[in-house]
N, C-alpha and C positions, 0 to 999 in steps of 0.2 A: 709643240714641247712634248719630250719624251717623258711618258710617267716613270717614277721611281722604281724600281723593283720590289721594295719595302712597302711602298703605299698600294700597289696590287696583291703583295702578300697580307697585307693589314685587312683590307676589304675583303678580300677571301676567307679569310677565317672570321670577319665582322659576320657573314652569312653564314657561317655553318661548313667551310670547305668546299669542295668541288660539288657535293650534293645542292647546296646553298647556291651556288653559281650557276649550275645548270636549271634549277627553280628559278631564279632571277629572269635567265635569258627566256625559258620557256613562257613566263608571264608578260614580259616585254612583247616578245614575238608574236604573243596572242592580243595585244592590244590592251594589256591590264595598265592602267595608269601610272605613273612613277609612285604617285603619292598612296596609291593602294598596295604597291609592292613595298613600299617603307612600312605600313600599318603592318602588312602581314609577316614579315622577318622583324620586327621591333625596331627599326633604324629610326634616328631622328634626323637624319641629312641625305640627301639623295647625291651624295658625292659617291659614295660607292656604288651604287646603282650604274651611275654613267660610267664610271671608270669600268666596270666588269662587261656593261654594254658594248662600249666603245674597244674594248681590249677584242672583244669578240670580231666586231664590224671592220675593223683596222685590214684585217686579211681580206676580208671578203669585198671590200668597197669598190663598187663600181662608178664609174662617170657615167651621169646620165645620156641616154642615147640622142644622137643628132635628129632633129625634127627634118626629114626628107622634103625636098622643093615641091614635091606634090602636094604633099600635107600643107605647107605653109601656103600654096598657090590656094587651095582648099579654105582654110583659114582667111585669107585674105576675099575670095569670093564671096563666103558667106556672110563676112562683115559687111560687104557692097550693098548684099541682099537684106542688110537690117537688122539682122541677127543678135541679139545680145553675146557677151564674152561667154557666160554661163552657157547657154544653148550654144554655142561653136565648141565649147570646150568637150561638151558632152556627146556632140556628133563627130567630130573628128579624133575622140577617146584622148586627148590631151588634159593636162592639167589647166584650171583657169591661168595660172601663172605663167607657162608658156603660151596659152593662147593671147595674153596681153603682151608679152614679151615682144612675139613675132608683130602684133599689130601697132605697137610702139615704134618700133624698126621702120616699119612703112609709113608711120604717122596717122592711122585709123584708130587710134583708141578714142578720140572724142564721138558723140553722136552725131 
């Protein structure tokens, strides 16, 4: 769904123009919660923050990288050795969700 130009302009004005937009993005990218950003800027709804962050991210969106067959084989091997999903994720440097997805694909999610 495409955002209307007036909605973006409204949100830019609501946060205080371009300096406010930069501040929102700075805070968001440094890991500050949406709730804390709202409090700092005096906003009552997170909608503008989502719009401003999404506007920036839309152009730089990257599809997640594919897991190589070697990494997938390593995940399967570690699971067969009895390691937990969390431990496997730590060892192969993947998210727990990615490890779970690989194991599910190979029917290895159960203990």
